[in-house]
N, C-alpha and C positions, 0 to 999 in steps of 0.2 A: 504494500500500500504506500509506503514511504517513497519508493522508487517511482511508482506511477504518479504520485503527486508532484514529484520533482520534474518528471518528463512533461506532464501537462502544464506545469508552470513555465518551463522553458519554451514550450510551443506557444503558449499564450503570450509570452513576452515577444517572441519572434513575430507573431501575427500582429500584435498591437504596435510595436515599435518600428518594424521594418516593412509592414504591409506585405508580408510574404505570400498571402493568398492572392494578391493581385500582380503576379509576375506575368508579363506579356512577353513571352519569348518566341522567337521565330523558329527555333528548332531545339532539339534535345541538348545540344552543346551549350547554347546560350542559357537555357533553363538551369542546367546543373551548375554552370558557372555563377549565375546570379544567386542561387540558393547557397552554394559554397561560400561566396563572399559574405552573405548575410550571417551564416553560421560562424564564420571566422570572426566577424565583427562582434558577435555576441560572446564568443569564447574569449576574445581579447579583453572585452569589457569586464567579464567575470574574473579573469586573471588579474587585471589591474585592481579591481575591487578587493580581491582576496589579499593581494600583496601591498596594498596601500596602508600607510601608517594610520590614516583616518578613513575607515571604510565609507565609501560614498553610496548613495542610492544609484540604481541603474540609470535613471533618467538623467542624473547629473553627469554620469560618465559619457553618455551618448551626446549630451548637449555641448560638452567641452571640446 
């Protein structure tokens, strides 16, 4: 249950912050490229938040 809640939270953040459900790609290559970039951005923000001396909220990391 804990893992499922974490996965649903991450998916919810991706949908809300990066509009991942509205990716208009011309082909499979562009679709996977855009999704990978959005996942990488989310991962980097989480890493920065975890290694920051003053943990920030996700919205603040994306806004900066």
